[in-house]
Backbone of each chain as nested JSON, in Angstrom:
{
  "chains": [
    {"id": "A", "residues": [
      {"number": 1, "name": "MET", "atoms": {"N": [240.388, -84.552, 27.157], "CA": [238.99, -84.345, 26.712], "C": [238.321, -83.348, 27.66]}},
      {"number": 2, "name": "ASP", "atoms": {"N": [237.667, -82.338, 27.098], "CA": [237.041, -81.36, 27.979], "C": [235.749, -81.96, 28.532]}},
      {"number": 3, "name": "PRO", "atoms": {"N": [235.293, -81.485, 29.683], "CA": [234.147, -82.118, 30.35], "C": [232.828, -81.963, 29.615]}},
      {"number": 4, "name": "PHE", "atoms": {"N": [232.801, -81.149, 28.585], "CA": [231.515, -80.889, 27.943], "C": [231.272, -81.736, 26.71]}},
      {"number": 5, "name": "SER", "atoms": {"N": [232.23, -82.558, 26.356], "CA": [231.952, -83.433, 25.224], "C": [232.033, -84.872, 25.663]}},
      {"number": 6, "name": "SER", "atoms": {"N": [231.244, -85.699, 25.029], "CA": [231.315, -87.129, 25.321], "C": [232.361, -87.737, 24.397]}},
      {"number": 7, "name": "PRO", "atoms": {"N": [232.847, -88.906, 24.75], "CA": [233.921, -89.487, 23.915], "C": [233.435, -89.734, 22.486]}},
      {"number": 8, "name": "SER", "atoms": {"N": [234.267, -89.388, 21.533], "CA": [233.848, -89.599, 20.143], "C": [234.044, -91.06, 19.788]}},
      {"number": 9, "name": "PRO", "atoms": {"N": [233.179, -91.572, 18.964], "CA": [233.193, -93.018, 18.669], "C": [234.471, -93.464, 17.951]}},
      {"number": 10, "name": "SER", "atoms": {"N": [234.957, -92.637, 17.077], "CA": [236.222, -93.006, 16.442], "C": [237.276, -92.005, 16.887]}},
      {"number": 11, "name": "GLY", "atoms": {"N": [238.503, -92.292, 16.671], "CA": [239.54, -91.334, 17.058], "C": [239.632, -90.2, 16.083]}},
      {"number": 12, "name": "GLY", "atoms": {"N": [238.748, -90.215, 15.099], "CA": [238.851, -89.367, 13.905], "C": [238.852, -87.883, 14.15]}},
      {"number": 13, "name": "SER", "atoms": {"N": [237.702, -87.245, 14.026], "CA": [237.674, -85.779, 13.954], "C": [237.911, -85.158, 15.317]}},
      {"number": 14, "name": "SER", "atoms": {"N": [238.585, -84.03, 15.302], "CA": [238.744, -83.276, 16.555], "C": [237.601, -82.274, 16.622]}},
      {"number": 15, "name": "GLY", "atoms": {"N": [237.546, -81.498, 17.651], "CA": [236.466, -80.52, 17.789], "C": [235.379, -81.076, 18.681]}},
      {"number": 16, "name": "GLN", "atoms": {"N": [234.499, -80.211, 19.123], "CA": [233.497, -80.577, 20.12], "C": [232.474, -81.525, 19.55]}},
      {"number": 17, "name": "THR", "atoms": {"N": [232.186, -82.578, 20.273], "CA": [231.028, -83.401, 19.954], "C": [229.891, -82.943, 20.86]}},
      {"number": 18, "name": "ILE", "atoms": {"N": [228.666, -83.148, 20.418], "CA": [227.519, -82.753, 21.211], "C": [227.36, -83.733, 22.373]}},
      {"number": 19, "name": "PRO", "atoms": {"N": [227.209, -83.214, 23.586], "CA": [227.094, -84.128, 24.735], "C": [225.865, -85.016, 24.637]}},
      {"number": 20, "name": "SER", "atoms": {"N": [225.983, -86.221, 25.176], "CA": [224.835, -87.104, 25.21], "C": [223.821, -86.56, 26.213]}},
      {"number": 21, "name": "ALA", "atoms": {"N": [222.599, -87.051, 26.1], "CA": [221.541, -86.575, 26.986], "C": [221.888, -86.837, 28.445]}},
      {"number": 22, "name": "ASP", "atoms": {"N": [222.481, -87.986, 28.717], "CA": [222.807, -88.328, 30.107], "C": [223.822, -87.362, 30.708]}},
      {"number": 23, "name": "VAL", "atoms": {"N": [224.845, -87.066, 29.894], "CA": [225.879, -86.136, 30.365], "C": [225.254, -84.775, 30.63]}},
      {"number": 24, "name": "LEU", "atoms": {"N": [224.4, -84.348, 29.718], "CA": [223.755, -83.049, 29.849], "C": [222.893, -82.999, 31.102]}},
      {"number": 25, "name": "MET", "atoms": {"N": [222.106, -84.05, 31.318], "CA": [221.226, -84.077, 32.489], "C": [222.043, -84.04, 33.774]}},
      {"number": 26, "name": "ASP", "atoms": {"N": [223.138, -84.764, 33.8], "CA": [223.985, -84.736, 34.996], "C": [224.558, -83.352, 35.243]}},
      {"number": 27, "name": "GLN", "atoms": {"N": [224.978, -82.71, 34.175], "CA": [225.54, -81.362, 34.318], "C": [224.494, -80.397, 34.841]}},
      {"number": 28, "name": "VAL", "atoms": {"N": [223.275, -80.482, 34.297], "CA": [222.202, -79.595, 34.743], "C": [221.926, -79.826, 36.226]}},
      {"number": 29, "name": "LYS", "atoms": {"N": [221.838, -81.1, 36.61], "CA": [221.562, -81.402, 38.023], "C": [222.65, -80.851, 38.929]}},
      {"number": 30, "name": "THR", "atoms": {"N": [223.887, -81.026, 38.528], "CA": [225.001, -80.539, 39.342], "C": [224.953, -79.027, 39.464]}},
      {"number": 31, "name": "GLN", "atoms": {"N": [224.711, -78.363, 38.337], "CA": [224.698, -76.903, 38.363], "C": [223.529, -76.379, 39.182]}},
      {"number": 32, "name": "LEU", "atoms": {"N": [222.384, -77.029, 39.079], "CA": [221.226, -76.621, 39.868], "C": [221.506, -76.797, 41.358]}},
      {"number": 33, "name": "ALA", "atoms": {"N": [222.07, -77.948, 41.716], "CA": [222.366, -78.204, 43.127], "C": [223.302, -77.131, 43.664]}},
      {"number": 34, "name": "GLN", "atoms": {"N": [224.273, -76.772, 42.857], "CA": [225.212, -75.748, 43.279], "C": [224.538, -74.388, 43.427]}},
      {"number": 35, "name": "ALA", "atoms": {"N": [223.652, -74.076, 42.489], "CA": [222.941, -72.796, 42.556], "C": [222.056, -72.731, 43.797]}},
      {"number": 36, "name": "TYR", "atoms": {"N": [221.347, -73.824, 44.096], "CA": [220.516, -73.862, 45.308], "C": [221.379, -73.634, 46.547]}},
      {"number": 37, "name": "ALA", "atoms": {"N": [222.519, -74.341, 46.602], "CA": [223.391, -74.247, 47.77], "C": [223.9, -72.818, 47.949]}},
      {"number": 38, "name": "GLU", "atoms": {"N": [224.279, -72.19, 46.864], "CA": [224.787, -70.814, 46.943], "C": [223.709, -69.858, 47.413]}},
      {"number": 39, "name": "GLU", "atoms": {"N": [222.494, -70.04, 46.887], "CA": [221.411, -69.164, 47.298], "C": [221.074, -69.353, 48.774]}},
      {"number": 40, "name": "PHE", "atoms": {"N": [221.052, -70.615, 49.208], "CA": [220.749, -70.904, 50.608], "C": [221.804, -70.284, 51.52]}},
      {"number": 41, "name": "PHE", "atoms": {"N": [223.039, -70.437, 51.134], "CA": [224.137, -69.852, 51.908], "C": [223.931, -68.344, 52.066]}},
      {"number": 42, "name": "GLU", "atoms": {"N": [223.58, -67.701, 50.96], "CA": [223.399, -66.253, 50.973], "C": [222.242, -65.836, 51.874]}},
      {"number": 43, "name": "THR", "atoms": {"N": [221.151, -66.597, 51.81], "CA": [219.99, -66.303, 52.656], "C": [220.34, -66.431, 54.129]}},
      {"number": 44, "name": "VAL", "atoms": {"N": [220.967, -67.546, 54.493], "CA": [221.334, -67.775, 55.89], "C": [222.288, -66.689, 56.363]}},
      {"number": 45, "name": "ARG", "atoms": {"N": [223.216, -66.333, 55.515], "CA": [224.188, -65.3, 55.885], "C": [223.479, -64.001, 56.21]}},
      {"number": 46, "name": "SER", "atoms": {"N": [222.554, -63.62, 55.34], "CA": [221.831, -62.371, 55.53], "C": [220.982, -62.393, 56.8]}},
      {"number": 47, "name": "LYS", "atoms": {"N": [220.214, -63.477, 56.981], "CA": [219.325, -63.574, 58.14], "C": [220.108, -63.538, 59.444]}},
      {"number": 48, "name": "CYS", "atoms": {"N": [221.196, -64.288, 59.503], "CA": [221.933, -64.407, 60.753], "C": [222.76, -63.163, 61.042]}},
      {"number": 49, "name": "PHE", "atoms": {"N": [223.159, -62.483, 60.013], "CA": [223.818, -61.191, 60.234], "C": [222.841, -60.228, 60.888]}},
      {"number": 50, "name": "THR", "atoms": {"N": [221.626, -60.217, 60.378], "CA": [220.582, -59.362, 60.946], "C": [220.308, -59.699, 62.402]}},
      {"number": 51, "name": "LYS", "atoms": {"N": [220.189, -61.018, 62.694], "CA": [219.797, -61.422, 64.041], "C": [220.93, -61.297, 65.056]}},
      {"number": 52, "name": "CYS", "atoms": {"N": [222.149, -61.55, 64.634], "CA": [223.234, -61.758, 65.599], "C": [224.261, -60.638, 65.692]}},
      {"number": 53, "name": "ILE", "atoms": {"N": [224.427, -59.906, 64.621], "CA": [225.44, -58.836, 64.657], "C": [224.704, -57.509, 64.735]}},
      {"number": 54, "name": "THR", "atoms": {"N": [224.32, -57.143, 65.949], "CA": [223.514, -55.935, 66.076], "C": [224.385, -54.688, 66.248]}},
      {"number": 55, "name": "LYS", "atoms": {"N": [225.546, -54.854, 66.901], "CA": [226.455, -53.725, 67.055], "C": [227.865, -54.197, 66.709]}},
      {"number": 56, "name": "PRO", "atoms": {"N": [228.238, -54.071, 65.431], "CA": [229.54, -54.612, 65.009], "C": [230.695, -54.028, 65.794]}},
      {"number": 57, "name": "GLY", "atoms": {"N": [231.514, -54.913, 66.366], "CA": [232.68, -54.478, 67.122], "C": [233.947, -54.684, 66.316]}},
      {"number": 58, "name": "THR", "atoms": {"N": [235.071, -54.688, 66.99], "CA": [236.344, -54.834, 66.28], "C": [236.668, -56.284, 65.959]}},
      {"number": 59, "name": "SER", "atoms": {"N": [235.903, -57.232, 66.539], "CA": [236.009, -58.637, 66.155], "C": [234.709, -59.323, 66.559]}},
      {"number": 60, "name": "LEU", "atoms": {"N": [234.527, -60.559, 66.097], "CA": [233.335, -61.315, 66.477], "C": [233.465, -61.77, 67.929]}},
      {"number": 61, "name": "SER", "atoms": {"N": [232.491, -61.373, 68.744], "CA": [232.54, -61.817, 70.135], "C": [232.121, -63.276, 70.235]}},
      {"number": 62, "name": "GLY", "atoms": {"N": [232.377, -63.887, 71.396], "CA": [231.958, -65.268, 71.634], "C": [230.457, -65.415, 71.537]}},
      {"number": 63, "name": "SER", "atoms": {"N": [229.725, -64.427, 72.077], "CA": [228.27, -64.547, 72.029], "C": [227.762, -64.384, 70.603]}},
      {"number": 64, "name": "GLU", "atoms": {"N": [228.413, -63.528, 69.834], "CA": [228.029, -63.397, 68.43], "C": [228.279, -64.695, 67.674]}},
      {"number": 65, "name": "SER", "atoms": {"N": [229.433, -65.311, 67.922], "CA": [229.76, -66.578, 67.239], "C": [228.767, -67.661, 67.591]}},
      {"number": 66, "name": "SER", "atoms": {"N": [228.435, -67.802, 68.874], "CA": [227.483, -68.873, 69.215], "C": [226.096, -68.543, 68.709]}},
      {"number": 67, "name": "CYS", "atoms": {"N": [225.75, -67.248, 68.69], "CA": [224.463, -66.87, 68.103], "C": [224.394, -67.309, 66.65]}},
      {"number": 68, "name": "ILE", "atoms": {"N": [225.478, -67.053, 65.916], "CA": [225.496, -67.414, 64.496], "C": [225.361, -68.925, 64.308]}},
      {"number": 69, "name": "THR", "atoms": {"N": [226.083, -69.69, 65.107], "CA": [225.971, -71.152, 65.019], "C": [224.535, -71.595, 65.252]}},
      {"number": 70, "name": "ARG", "atoms": {"N": [223.913, -71.067, 66.306], "CA": [222.534, -71.456, 66.598], "C": [221.607, -70.998, 65.483]}},
      {"number": 71, "name": "CYS", "atoms": {"N": [221.867, -69.796, 64.994], "CA": [221.025, -69.242, 63.937], "C": [221.036, -70.136, 62.697]}},
      {"number": 72, "name": "VAL", "atoms": {"N": [222.206, -70.574, 62.294], "CA": [222.306, -71.448, 61.116], "C": [221.505, -72.73, 61.347]}},
      {"number": 73, "name": "GLU", "atoms": {"N": [221.695, -73.339, 62.535], "CA": [220.95, -74.569, 62.85], "C": [219.444, -74.314, 62.827]}},
      {"number": 74, "name": "ARG", "atoms": {"N": [219.027, -73.223, 63.456], "CA": [217.587, -72.94, 63.509], "C": [217.02, -72.656, 62.115]}},
      {"number": 75, "name": "TYR", "atoms": {"N": [217.772, -71.966, 61.283], "CA": [217.252, -71.649, 59.959], "C": [217.073, -72.907, 59.133]}},
      {"number": 76, "name": "ILE", "atoms": {"N": [218.028, -73.826, 59.242], "CA": [217.887, -75.112, 58.55], "C": [216.67, -75.848, 59.076]}},
      {"number": 77, "name": "GLU", "atoms": {"N": [216.489, -75.802, 60.394], "CA": [215.324, -76.445, 60.996], "C": [214.032, -75.782, 60.506]}},
      {"number": 78, "name": "ALA", "atoms": {"N": [214.031, -74.462, 60.427], "CA": [212.848, -73.734, 59.956], "C": [212.502, -74.142, 58.536]}},
      {"number": 79, "name": "THR", "atoms": {"N": [213.522, -74.31, 57.693], "CA": [213.288, -74.748, 56.318], "C": [212.574, -76.089, 56.302]}},
      {"number": 80, "name": "GLY", "atoms": {"N": [212.975, -76.992, 57.188], "CA": [212.322, -78.292, 57.273], "C": [210.877, -78.185, 57.733]}},
      {"number": 81, "name": "ILE", "atoms": {"N": [210.635, -77.346, 58.73], "CA": [209.269, -77.16, 59.239], "C": [208.366, -76.626, 58.136]}},
      {"number": 82, "name": "ILE", "atoms": {"N": [208.846, -75.623, 57.409], "CA": [208.052, -75.04, 56.322], "C": [207.788, -76.075, 55.227]}},
      {"number": 83, "name": "SER", "atoms": {"N": [208.825, -76.798, 54.794], "CA": [208.649, -77.824, 53.752], "C": [207.597, -78.828, 54.155]}},
      {"number": 84, "name": "ARG", "atoms": {"N": [207.702, -79.348, 55.385], "CA": [206.741, -80.359, 55.828], "C": [205.349, -79.773, 55.907]}},
      {"number": 85, "name": "ALA", "atoms": {"N": [205.214, -78.541, 56.391], "CA": [203.886, -77.922, 56.49], "C": [203.283, -77.728, 55.102]}},
      {"number": 86, "name": "LEU", "atoms": {"N": [204.095, -77.362, 54.132], "CA": [203.585, -77.161, 52.777], "C": [203.159, -78.474, 52.147]}},
      {"number": 87, "name": "PHE", "atoms": {"N": [203.875, -79.553, 52.399], "CA": [203.619, -80.778, 51.64], "C": [202.84, -81.821, 52.395]}},
      {"number": 88, "name": "SER", "atoms": {"N": [202.478, -81.551, 53.624], "CA": [201.554, -82.465, 54.267], "C": [200.188, -81.837, 54.413]}},
      {"number": 89, "name": "ALA", "atoms": {"N": [200.021, -80.627, 53.882], "CA": [198.703, -79.982, 53.954], "C": [197.835, -80.555, 52.854]}},
      {"number": 90, "name": "HIS", "atoms": {"N": [196.892, -81.416, 53.207], "CA": [195.999, -81.989, 52.2], "C": [194.701, -81.229, 52.19]}},
      {"number": 91, "name": "ARG", "atoms": {"N": [194.365, -80.697, 51.023], "CA": [193.12, -79.915, 50.945], "C": [192.11, -80.631, 50.072]}}
    ]},
    {"id": "B", "residues": [
      {"number": 1, "name": "MET", "atoms": {"N": [221.879, -82.491, 18.418], "CA": [221.075, -83.357, 19.292], "C": [219.622, -82.944, 19.22]}},
      {"number": 2, "name": "ASP", "atoms": {"N": [218.757, -83.9, 18.937], "CA": [217.333, -83.552, 18.88], "C": [216.768, -83.51, 20.297]}},
      {"number": 3, "name": "SER", "atoms": {"N": [215.677, -82.755, 20.468], "CA": [215.098, -82.709, 21.821], "C": [214.353, -83.989, 22.067]}},
      {"number": 4, "name": "SER", "atoms": {"N": [215.003, -84.944, 22.705], "CA": [214.341, -86.208, 22.975], "C": [213.259, -85.978, 24.01]}},
      {"number": 5, "name": "PRO", "atoms": {"N": [212.228, -86.808, 23.996], "CA": [211.168, -86.689, 25.023], "C": [211.73, -86.9, 26.423]}},
      {"number": 6, "name": "GLU", "atoms": {"N": [212.796, -87.689, 26.504], "CA": [213.399, -87.934, 27.814], "C": [213.965, -86.63, 28.377]}},
      {"number": 7, "name": "LEU", "atoms": {"N": [214.624, -85.892, 27.512], "CA": [215.219, -84.624, 27.924], "C": [214.14, -83.615, 28.289]}},
      {"number": 8, "name": "GLN", "atoms": {"N": [213.065, -83.58, 27.475], "CA": [211.945, -82.679, 27.76], "C": [211.349, -82.986, 29.122]}},
      {"number": 9, "name": "ARG", "atoms": {"N": [211.152, -84.261, 29.38], "CA": [210.566, -84.666, 30.652], "C": [211.475, -84.284, 31.804]}},
      {"number": 10, "name": "PHE", "atoms": {"N": [212.761, -84.505, 31.6], "CA": [213.743, -84.155, 32.621], "C": [213.693, -82.658, 32.915]}},
      {"number": 11, "name": "LEU", "atoms": {"N": [213.674, -81.839, 31.859], "CA": [213.667, -80.388, 32.051], "C": [212.395, -79.936, 32.753]}},
      {"number": 12, "name": "GLN", "atoms": {"N": [211.26, -80.535, 32.385], "CA": [210.0, -80.228, 33.066], "C": [210.106, -80.512, 34.559]}},
      {"number": 13, "name": "GLU", "atoms": {"N": [210.636, -81.701, 34.868], "CA": [210.79, -82.116, 36.254], "C": [211.666, -81.15, 37.025]}},
      {"number": 14, "name": "GLU", "atoms": {"N": [212.793, -80.8, 36.426], "CA": [213.726, -79.913, 37.119], "C": [213.121, -78.527, 37.293]}},
      {"number": 15, "name": "LYS", "atoms": {"N": [212.324, -78.114, 36.318], "CA": [211.652, -76.82, 36.428], "C": [210.676, -76.829, 37.591]}},
      {"number": 16, "name": "GLN", "atoms": {"N": [209.91, -77.921, 37.707], "CA": [209.005, -78.083, 38.847], "C": [209.757, -78.006, 40.167]}},
      {"number": 17, "name": "LYS", "atoms": {"N": [210.844, -78.779, 40.247], "CA": [211.631, -78.81, 41.477], "C": [212.155, -77.42, 41.814]}},
      {"number": 18, "name": "ALA", "atoms": {"N": [212.56, -76.675, 40.79], "CA": [213.098, -75.336, 41.029], "C": [212.014, -74.414, 41.558]}},
      {"number": 19, "name": "MET", "atoms": {"N": [210.791, -74.554, 41.023], "CA": [209.682, -73.729, 41.488], "C": [209.356, -74.027, 42.941]}},
      {"number": 20, "name": "ILE", "atoms": {"N": [209.371, -75.318, 43.283], "CA": [209.107, -75.704, 44.663], "C": [210.202, -75.177, 45.584]}},
      {"number": 21, "name": "ALA", "atoms": {"N": [211.449, -75.338, 45.167], "CA": [212.563, -74.855, 45.988], "C": [212.463, -73.354, 46.203]}},
      {"number": 22, "name": "GLU", "atoms": {"N": [212.045, -72.64, 45.166], "CA": [211.922, -71.201, 45.308], "C": [210.826, -70.836, 46.301]}},
      {"number": 23, "name": "MET", "atoms": {"N": [209.691, -71.547, 46.225], "CA": [208.594, -71.268, 47.146], "C": [208.997, -71.566, 48.582]}},
      {"number": 24, "name": "VAL", "atoms": {"N": [209.64, -72.707, 48.8], "CA": [210.088, -73.046, 50.153], "C": [211.061, -71.99, 50.665]}},
      {"number": 25, "name": "GLY", "atoms": {"N": [211.979, -71.585, 49.809], "CA": [212.972, -70.585, 50.22], "C": [212.339, -69.263, 50.582]}},
      {"number": 26, "name": "LYS", "atoms": {"N": [211.438, -68.803, 49.727], "CA": [210.806, -67.513, 49.958], "C": [209.945, -67.55, 51.215]}},
      {"number": 27, "name": "LEU", "atoms": {"N": [209.17, -68.645, 51.357], "CA": [208.282, -68.769, 52.513], "C": [209.068, -68.882, 53.814]}},
      {"number": 28, "name": "THR", "atoms": {"N": [210.153, -69.656, 53.786], "CA": [210.972, -69.775, 54.993], "C": [211.511, -68.413, 55.398]}},
      {"number": 29, "name": "SER", "atoms": {"N": [211.945, -67.651, 54.408], "CA": [212.484, -66.327, 54.691], "C": [211.441, -65.425, 55.34]}},
      {"number": 30, "name": "GLU", "atoms": {"N": [210.23, -65.401, 54.762], "CA": [209.202, -64.515, 55.307], "C": [208.701, -64.991, 56.658]}},
      {"number": 31, "name": "CYS", "atoms": {"N": [208.506, -66.312, 56.798], "CA": [207.997, -66.835, 58.06], "C": [209.047, -66.721, 59.167]}},
      {"number": 32, "name": "TRP", "atoms": {"N": [210.299, -66.85, 58.82], "CA": [211.37, -66.608, 59.798], "C": [211.252, -65.19, 60.348]}},
      {"number": 33, "name": "ASP", "atoms": {"N": [211.087, -64.23, 59.455], "CA": [210.974, -62.841, 59.894], "C": [209.743, -62.631, 60.774]}},
      {"number": 34, "name": "LYS", "atoms": {"N": [208.651, -63.307, 60.425], "CA": [207.428, -63.126, 61.203], "C": [207.482, -63.81, 62.559]}},
      {"number": 35, "name": "CYS", "atoms": {"N": [208.121, -64.963, 62.611], "CA": [207.993, -65.831, 63.785], "C": [209.195, -65.833, 64.738]}},
      {"number": 36, "name": "ILE", "atoms": {"N": [210.366, -65.6, 64.215], "CA": [211.554, -65.674, 65.066], "C": [211.958, -64.244, 65.397]}},
      {"number": 37, "name": "THR", "atoms": {"N": [211.385, -63.738, 66.474], "CA": [211.548, -62.323, 66.76], "C": [212.722, -62.041, 67.7]}},
      {"number": 38, "name": "SER", "atoms": {"N": [213.156, -63.054, 68.446], "CA": [214.288, -62.816, 69.347], "C": [215.529, -63.557, 68.859]}},
      {"number": 39, "name": "THR", "atoms": {"N": [216.605, -63.44, 69.621], "CA": [217.866, -64.102, 69.28], "C": [217.65, -65.613, 69.184]}},
      {"number": 40, "name": "PRO", "atoms": {"N": [218.155, -66.232, 68.128], "CA": [217.962, -67.687, 67.983], "C": [218.537, -68.468, 69.159]}},
      {"number": 41, "name": "GLY", "atoms": {"N": [217.741, -69.431, 69.667], "CA": [218.178, -70.256, 70.781], "C": [218.704, -71.588, 70.315]}},
      {"number": 42, "name": "SER", "atoms": {"N": [218.988, -72.487, 71.26], "CA": [219.511, -73.791, 70.869], "C": [218.415, -74.738, 70.423]}},
      {"number": 43, "name": "LYS", "atoms": {"N": [217.172, -74.348, 70.656], "CA": [216.069, -74.98, 69.944], "C": [214.921, -73.998, 69.854]}},
      {"number": 44, "name": "PHE", "atoms": {"N": [213.964, -74.288, 68.971], "CA": [212.799, -73.424, 68.865], "C": [211.899, -73.627, 70.063]}},
      {"number": 45, "name": "SER", "atoms": {"N": [211.304, -72.541, 70.55], "CA": [210.229, -72.697, 71.519], "C": [209.036, -73.29, 70.781]}},
      {"number": 46, "name": "SER", "atoms": {"N": [208.088, -73.854, 71.53], "CA": [206.937, -74.451, 70.848], "C": [206.128, -73.364, 70.145]}},
      {"number": 47, "name": "SER", "atoms": {"N": [206.102, -72.154, 70.674], "CA": [205.352, -71.1, 69.99], "C": [206.046, -70.715, 68.685]}},
      {"number": 48, "name": "GLU", "atoms": {"N": [207.374, -70.743, 68.669], "CA": [208.097, -70.433, 67.43], "C": [207.845, -71.496, 66.367]}},
      {"number": 49, "name": "SER", "atoms": {"N": [207.955, -72.779, 66.737], "CA": [207.772, -73.819, 65.708], "C": [206.322, -73.889, 65.258]}},
      {"number": 50, "name": "THR", "atoms": {"N": [205.388, -73.642, 66.196], "CA": [203.977, -73.593, 65.798], "C": [203.741, -72.441, 64.83]}},
      {"number": 51, "name": "CYS", "atoms": {"N": [204.322, -71.304, 65.152], "CA": [204.172, -70.131, 64.289], "C": [204.672, -70.43, 62.88]}},
      {"number": 52, "name": "LEU", "atoms": {"N": [205.822, -71.079, 62.775], "CA": [206.377, -71.393, 61.446], "C": [205.435, -72.298, 60.653]}},
      {"number": 53, "name": "ALA", "atoms": {"N": [204.933, -73.352, 61.298], "CA": [204.026, -74.272, 60.604], "C": [202.731, -73.568, 60.217]}},
      {"number": 54, "name": "ASN", "atoms": {"N": [202.189, -72.783, 61.15], "CA": [200.977, -72.015, 60.857], "C": [201.199, -71.078, 59.684]}},
      {"number": 55, "name": "CYS", "atoms": {"N": [202.35, -70.428, 59.695], "CA": [202.671, -69.445, 58.661], "C": [202.573, -70.08, 57.272]}},
      {"number": 56, "name": "ALA", "atoms": {"N": [203.179, -71.255, 57.118], "CA": [203.146, -71.929, 55.816], "C": [201.72, -72.291, 55.419]}},
      {"number": 57, "name": "GLN", "atoms": {"N": [200.954, -72.818, 56.382], "CA": [199.593, -73.245, 56.061], "C": [198.672, -72.07, 55.771]}},
      {"number": 58, "name": "ARG", "atoms": {"N": [198.826, -70.994, 56.508], "CA": [198.019, -69.796, 56.242], "C": [198.36, -69.197, 54.88]}},
      {"number": 59, "name": "TYR", "atoms": {"N": [199.6, -69.356, 54.482], "CA": [200.01, -68.877, 53.159], "C": [199.233, -69.629, 52.074]}},
      {"number": 60, "name": "LEU", "atoms": {"N": [199.086, -70.94, 52.265], "CA": [198.309, -71.742, 51.317], "C": [196.828, -71.324, 51.316]}},
      {"number": 61, "name": "ASP", "atoms": {"N": [196.266, -71.145, 52.512], "CA": [194.873, -70.688, 52.613], "C": [194.686, -69.389, 51.862]}},
      {"number": 62, "name": "MET", "atoms": {"N": [195.628, -68.467, 52.115], "CA": [195.55, -67.153, 51.506], "C": [195.627, -67.264, 49.989]}},
      {"number": 63, "name": "THR", "atoms": {"N": [196.488, -68.15, 49.489], "CA": [196.635, -68.337, 48.051], "C": [195.308, -68.766, 47.427]}},
      {"number": 64, "name": "MET", "atoms": {"N": [194.633, -69.708, 48.087], "CA": [193.354, -70.169, 47.561], "C": [192.314, -69.069, 47.586]}},
      {"number": 65, "name": "LEU", "atoms": {"N": [192.328, -68.283, 48.649], "CA": [191.376, -67.179, 48.768], "C": [191.596, -66.168, 47.654]}},
      {"number": 66, "name": "ILE", "atoms": {"N": [192.835, -65.863, 47.374], "CA": [193.135, -64.905, 46.32], "C": [192.702, -65.448, 44.959]}},
      {"number": 67, "name": "GLN", "atoms": {"N": [192.956, -66.75, 44.737], "CA": [192.528, -67.352, 43.471], "C": [191.021, -67.252, 43.297]}},
      {"number": 68, "name": "LYS", "atoms": {"N": [190.276, -67.559, 44.378], "CA": [188.817, -67.476, 44.304], "C": [188.372, -66.05, 44.007]}},
      {"number": 69, "name": "LYS", "atoms": {"N": [189.014, -65.119, 44.666], "CA": [188.657, -63.723, 44.471], "C": [188.895, -63.31, 43.027]}},
      {"number": 70, "name": "PHE", "atoms": {"N": [190.033, -63.699, 42.466], "CA": [190.337, -63.37, 41.072], "C": [189.301, -63.991, 40.144]}},
      {"number": 71, "name": "GLN", "atoms": {"N": [188.939, -65.265, 40.424], "CA": [187.946, -65.918, 39.583], "C": [186.62, -65.192, 39.65]}},
      {"number": 72, "name": "SER", "atoms": {"N": [186.189, -64.765, 40.839], "CA": [184.897, -64.095, 40.967], "C": [184.951, -62.719, 40.299]}},
      {"number": 73, "name": "MET", "atoms": {"N": [186.103, -62.114, 40.273], "CA": [186.223, -60.805, 39.636], "C": [186.149, -60.909, 38.122]}},
      {"number": 74, "name": "GLN", "atoms": {"N": [186.475, -62.102, 37.576], "CA": [186.432, -62.263, 36.128], "C": [185.025, -62.488, 35.617]}},
      {"number": 75, "name": "GLN", "atoms": {"N": [184.077, -62.804, 36.525], "CA": [182.705, -63.1, 36.056], "C": [181.77, -61.895, 35.997]}}
    ]}
  ]
}
């Protein structure tokens, strides 16, 4: 059975059945979560490349690697700071 | 499949969440550029974390100011 159809009630007809609402909602949530994750990855990659790889050499130096690690941690932390500032601001 | 109200509500909710996620993402990106000017350290300095929080709040202030300005321009 392909992942996009729900089980048919009888063994009868072949061909795609329309997914139930629950299956559809789960698929949408999964796809959205994946899209968010991919976008976040891309943003962090871009920001940390800018901050840490200022003069590309023939390999990643130790200082570049640790800069990148710190950069990723700080960017995640920054996202949290911004979220909290946006949602605790009561006007 | 008919568009059940449950599905409509779900889609509305997810649309809201997506809009919020986009705003957080965009704001974090811009405030990072404004506030984190040196090489990232193992923690934020207090001026860096203050700057980030201020940045988000000033963005909200600015949004309200722009809305008011647009409203006054329509009258």
